[in-house]
Backbone bond lengths (Angstrom), bond angles and torsions (degrees), N, CA, C in turn:
res aa  C-N    CA-C-N  psi(-1)  N-CA   C-N-CA  omega(-1)  CA-C   N-CA-C  phi
1 M - - - 1.460 - - 1.531 108.77 -
2 H 1.291 115.28 138.12 1.469 120.10 -177.90 1.522 111.13 -118.38
3 T 1.285 117.30 34.40 1.443 122.03 -174.26 1.547 115.95 -60.85
4 E 1.362 114.41 -26.44 1.423 117.93 178.79 1.528 111.60 -60.33
5 Q 1.310 119.29 -23.26 1.393 124.00 -178.52 1.508 110.27 -95.15
6 I 1.262 120.09 -15.11 1.456 123.26 -179.57 1.521 109.82 -90.40
7 T 1.285 116.80 126.77 1.538 119.31 -173.15 1.526 109.37 -116.36
8 T 1.321 121.73 -3.52 1.411 121.21 -176.44 1.541 109.42 -117.99
9 A 1.331 116.94 152.86 1.465 122.84 173.58 1.525 112.21 -61.13
10 A 1.362 114.76 -35.82 1.487 118.90 176.59 1.497 110.34 -65.47
11 G 1.348 117.25 -40.89 1.430 119.01 177.76 1.511 111.98 -63.36
12 L 1.330 115.44 -38.50 1.493 119.48 -179.76 1.528 108.62 -67.31
13 A 1.280 117.72 -35.30 1.508 120.82 178.83 1.496 110.58 -67.12
14 A 1.345 116.05 -37.43 1.451 118.26 176.45 1.500 111.72 -70.46
15 E 1.335 118.64 -37.96 1.474 122.44 175.63 1.564 108.87 -64.05
16 L 1.258 118.56 -43.04 1.436 120.25 179.13 1.515 114.04 -59.11
17 A 1.403 111.85 -46.97 1.437 119.70 176.78 1.518 113.20 -55.85
18 D 1.320 117.66 -42.24 1.474 124.72 177.14 1.508 107.74 -61.46
19 E 1.314 118.23 -47.48 1.492 121.33 -177.19 1.519 109.58 -62.32
20 L 1.343 116.33 -39.26 1.464 117.12 -177.19 1.531 109.51 -68.22
21 R 1.331 117.93 -37.19 1.517 118.80 175.75 1.502 109.63 -62.09
22 T 1.333 116.92 -42.31 1.483 121.64 -178.46 1.519 111.46 -62.81
23 H 1.325 118.53 -34.39 1.446 121.35 -175.67 1.535 112.48 -105.63
24 A 1.315 117.31 20.11 1.493 122.39 -177.86 1.504 112.56 -60.20
25 Y 1.358 118.31 -28.10 1.485 119.80 178.58 1.527 109.80 -64.82
26 G 1.313 124.47 -19.26 1.404 123.71 -176.92 1.523 114.84 -118.07
27 I 1.334 118.54 18.10 1.398 124.84 179.00 1.508 108.97 -129.48
28 R 1.305 118.26 131.83 1.492 118.93 -178.95 1.553 106.21 -71.39
29 T 1.275 121.28 -56.42 1.446 123.50 176.58 1.577 110.46 -147.42
30 S 1.290 116.44 163.21 1.438 122.68 179.00 1.527 108.20 -149.37
31 K 1.342 114.82 148.20 1.458 120.58 174.34 1.552 108.97 -87.47
32 Q 1.283 114.59 153.81 1.487 121.86 174.29 1.548 107.42 -56.94
33 P 1.280 119.50 130.85 1.451 120.21 177.60 1.522 113.91 -57.66
34 A 1.357 116.80 135.83 1.416 122.36 178.51 1.520 108.21 -111.74
35 I 1.363 115.74 149.91 1.436 120.17 177.32 1.522 111.03 -80.83
36 V 1.318 117.39 125.46 1.473 123.94 178.28 1.498 108.79 -131.15
37 D 1.282 119.71 130.99 1.482 124.97 175.36 1.552 108.77 44.76
38 E 1.298 113.72 -115.75 1.486 120.46 -178.40 1.540 110.12 -105.88
39 G 1.263 119.34 29.76 1.478 120.52 -176.07 1.502 113.27 -156.88
40 A 1.353 117.25 -158.32 1.418 124.67 -176.21 1.552 106.38 -138.28
41 Q 1.333 115.20 137.85 1.501 120.84 -175.73 1.539 108.73 -125.56
42 T 1.294 111.36 145.51 1.504 117.16 176.34 1.560 106.96 -143.76
43 T 1.275 114.12 161.00 1.538 122.87 170.48 1.486 107.19 -109.21
44 L 1.300 117.17 132.36 1.440 122.72 179.51 1.503 108.65 -120.12
45 I 1.313 116.97 139.48 1.481 122.62 169.16 1.531 103.61 -106.76
46 L 1.329 116.50 117.76 1.411 121.85 -177.38 1.528 110.83 -86.35
47 L 1.281 115.65 167.55 1.466 121.59 -178.70 1.463 114.25 -71.09
48 D 1.368 116.14 -17.05 1.530 121.71 -175.60 1.545 108.05 -89.85
49 D 1.332 112.90 105.73 1.487 119.42 172.59 1.504 114.31 49.49
50 D 1.364 116.26 34.65 1.466 121.30 -179.26 1.516 114.45 54.01
51 L 1.322 115.13 38.01 1.482 119.54 178.89 1.525 106.80 -70.64
52 S 1.351 113.03 127.22 1.431 123.90 -178.78 1.527 110.49 -100.91
53 I 1.328 118.36 133.59 1.456 118.95 178.03 1.546 106.01 -140.13
54 D 1.370 113.55 148.91 1.372 121.49 170.15 1.563 111.32 -101.98
55 V 1.231 116.30 136.29 1.486 120.42 -174.25 1.488 109.76 -129.04
56 V 1.328 119.78 135.40 1.496 120.57 174.06 1.507 104.44 -116.69
57 L 1.338 113.97 136.67 1.464 121.57 172.29 1.562 108.41 -107.60
58 S 1.332 113.97 120.78 1.481 120.21 175.83 1.488 107.28 -111.09
59 R 1.330 116.59 -177.62 1.421 117.80 177.24 1.515 113.97 -65.81
60 V 1.295 114.85 -17.90 1.517 120.52 -175.67 1.523 112.75 -95.59
61 C 1.341 116.51 -41.57 1.483 116.86 -167.56 1.599 109.38 -166.58
62 Y 1.348 111.60 175.07 1.429 121.11 165.41 1.442 109.68 -93.61
63 T 1.311 120.27 133.72 1.425 124.84 176.75 1.565 115.05 -125.48
64 V 1.328 116.25 126.59 1.409 120.66 177.05 1.540 109.50 -75.80
65 T 1.334 119.50 119.62 1.426 119.69 -179.02 1.511 117.28 -107.59
66 R 1.342 116.35 -16.36 1.427 122.71 176.56 1.502 112.88 -155.02
67 V 1.342 117.53 143.73 1.520 118.39 176.34 1.558 103.74 -134.93
68 S 1.281 115.94 147.57 1.475 119.96 179.67 1.524 115.72 -86.08
69 S 1.315 116.36 -3.56 1.465 121.34 -173.37 1.537 109.69 -115.90
70 V 1.360 114.31 130.14 1.493 115.35 174.81 1.469 115.68 -56.18
71 E 1.383 114.12 -37.56 1.513 117.00 -177.70 1.497 111.45 -66.74
72 H 1.380 119.27 -15.66 1.454 118.41 179.78 1.511 112.02 -107.55
73 E 1.309 119.38 9.48 1.475 122.66 -178.03 1.503 111.42 -54.98
74 K 1.372 117.70 -34.74 1.452 117.92 -177.38 1.530 112.52 -65.03
75 S 1.343 116.06 -9.93 1.534 120.33 177.61 1.492 111.59 -79.21
76 V 1.298 119.29 -20.29 1.462 122.71 -179.12 1.522 107.03 -59.91
77 G 1.336 114.94 130.26 1.442 120.34 179.04 1.557 112.09 91.55
78 S 1.343 116.35 -13.82 1.487 119.79 179.46 1.511 109.96 -65.12
79 K 1.338 116.24 141.59 1.466 123.99 -177.05 1.531 106.88 -113.22
80 F 1.352 113.61 142.97 1.512 117.68 -179.73 1.596 106.45 -138.84
81 E 1.233 113.09 146.10 1.515 120.89 179.56 1.539 111.22 -72.14
82 T 1.355 113.57 -37.17 1.473 118.80 -175.72 1.576 109.60 -131.86
83 L 1.345 116.55 157.36 1.412 120.52 173.71 1.531 111.00 -64.66
84 T 1.322 117.57 -35.80 1.436 123.11 175.75 1.545 110.29 -55.63
85 A 1.328 115.65 -50.13 1.473 118.01 -179.18 1.559 109.82 -62.75
86 L 1.294 118.26 -43.07 1.499 119.94 179.69 1.517 109.49 -60.82
87 L 1.327 120.83 -52.09 1.444 123.08 179.06 1.524 113.54 -60.16
88 S 1.316 117.09 -38.66 1.468 119.23 179.81 1.543 110.50 -67.36
89 A 1.351 116.53 -33.56 1.466 118.18 -179.87 1.511 112.59 -72.79
90 L 1.284 118.35 -31.21 1.479 122.64 -174.42 1.552 114.63 -99.54
91 S 1.346 116.24 -18.10 1.464 117.65 -170.38 1.525 112.59 -135.38
92 P 1.333 117.32 102.75 1.454 119.24 175.00 1.549 111.05 -61.88
93 T 1.358 118.09 -33.90 1.385 122.71 178.06 1.560 111.47 -65.89
94 F 1.259 117.81 -35.16 1.471 122.84 171.85 1.542 110.68 -57.43
95 N 1.320 114.78 -46.84 1.494 119.08 -177.87 1.527 109.42 -60.08
96 R 1.363 118.36 -40.97 1.485 121.85 177.52 1.534 108.98 -66.34
97 A 1.283 118.05 -44.57 1.445 120.34 -179.88 1.536 112.21 -62.15
98 M 1.352 116.48 -38.97 1.451 121.65 178.62 1.554 109.62 -65.51
99 H 1.310 116.58 -42.79 1.496 120.84 177.99 1.470 110.03 -60.80
100 R 1.349 117.53 -45.65 1.432 121.56 177.18 1.538 113.88 -59.91
101 E 1.341 113.83 -44.60 1.439 118.76 179.46 1.570 112.01 -62.29
102 L 1.340 116.04 -44.34 1.428 120.34 175.06 1.449 113.75 -59.80
103 T 1.287 116.53 -45.85 1.476 121.01 177.76 1.487 112.82 -61.29
104 D 1.350 116.04 -42.91 1.472 118.21 175.10 1.532 113.96 -58.76
105 R 1.374 113.37 -47.36 1.497 114.71 178.78 1.482 113.54 -63.53
106 L 1.315 118.86 -37.61 1.497 118.69 179.07 1.533 108.36 -68.12
107 S 1.291 119.49 -35.75 1.480 120.93 177.01 1.521 109.91 -63.34
108 E 1.349 116.56 -41.04 1.544 116.20 177.31 1.444 112.92 -65.88
109 I 1.293 118.26 -36.75 1.502 121.70 179.71 1.542 109.58 -66.57
110 E 1.380 113.40 -41.31 1.514 118.20 -178.85 1.579 108.57 -63.23
111 A 1.370 112.46 -46.06 1.501 118.26 -178.14 1.512 108.01 -60.57
112 A 1.329 120.35 -44.36 1.417 122.68 -177.78 1.534 111.99 -63.78
113 Q 1.302 115.82 -40.29 1.464 121.94 176.10 1.513 109.12 -63.14
114 Q 1.330 120.23 -43.67 1.435 121.54 178.94 1.482 111.06 -62.32
115 R 1.404 119.08 -41.98 1.413 122.38 178.74 1.536 110.40 -61.63
116 D 1.317 114.12 -45.57 1.473 119.46 -179.02 1.546 109.19 -61.55
117 G 1.356 116.35 -42.24 1.457 121.21 -179.57 1.541 110.44 -64.21
118 A 1.297 116.32 -41.02 1.511 120.06 -179.76 1.496 110.40 -65.89
119 E 1.367 116.73 -38.61 1.481 120.61 -178.48 1.488 109.93 -67.78
120 G 1.339 117.53 -34.28 1.422 121.28 -175.82 1.492 115.04 -82.84
121 E 1.372 118.96 -9.16 1.437 119.11 -177.25 1.453 115.77 -66.74
122 G 1.267 118.85 -30.27 1.549 122.22 176.20 1.483 110.20 -82.13
123 D 1.269 121.71 -10.11 1.447 123.09 -174.41 1.507 110.99 -87.63
124 T 1.305 117.96 113.15 1.529 120.92 -178.33 1.474 112.35 -101.17
125 S 1.328 118.30 6.38 1.453 120.62 -176.73 1.449 112.81 -63.33
126 S 1.325 119.10 -25.39 1.484 121.31 178.49 1.481 112.79 -92.04
127 Q 1.354 118.14 -3.32 1.446 121.33 179.66 1.568 109.30 -76.12
128 P 1.252 119.58 141.63 1.446 123.22 176.38 1.533 112.68 -65.15
129 R 1.299 116.01 136.47 1.461 117.07 -178.14 1.497 109.35 -93.49
130 E 1.362 113.97 148.43 1.471 118.20 179.48 1.471 111.43 -93.55
């Protein structure tokens, strides 16, 4: 998050929209961020039992402002440095989805490296000449 460089509510709304796209694998749905006071607000539906939360992004942090579940009421007012930290704290299913996403990305990188290595095996141009 680069909020220390963002000084306008519109900039924060754009930052929040980017973060929501980045974390889409672990969120069921989200509303387009709206400008509120000195920040940006959105409503998220998490993967866990359709838990709904309202989140405000300020220049300082992400703050949970509402939850739809009594068992998560203690989270209201909680502040987080990143959206990842917020989602990790409230959603075990997000944590599993994030792990799966990271594993998939690493597998893609490994497969690409193996393809590149296989393609380069017949190439002797980088071999030292005698």
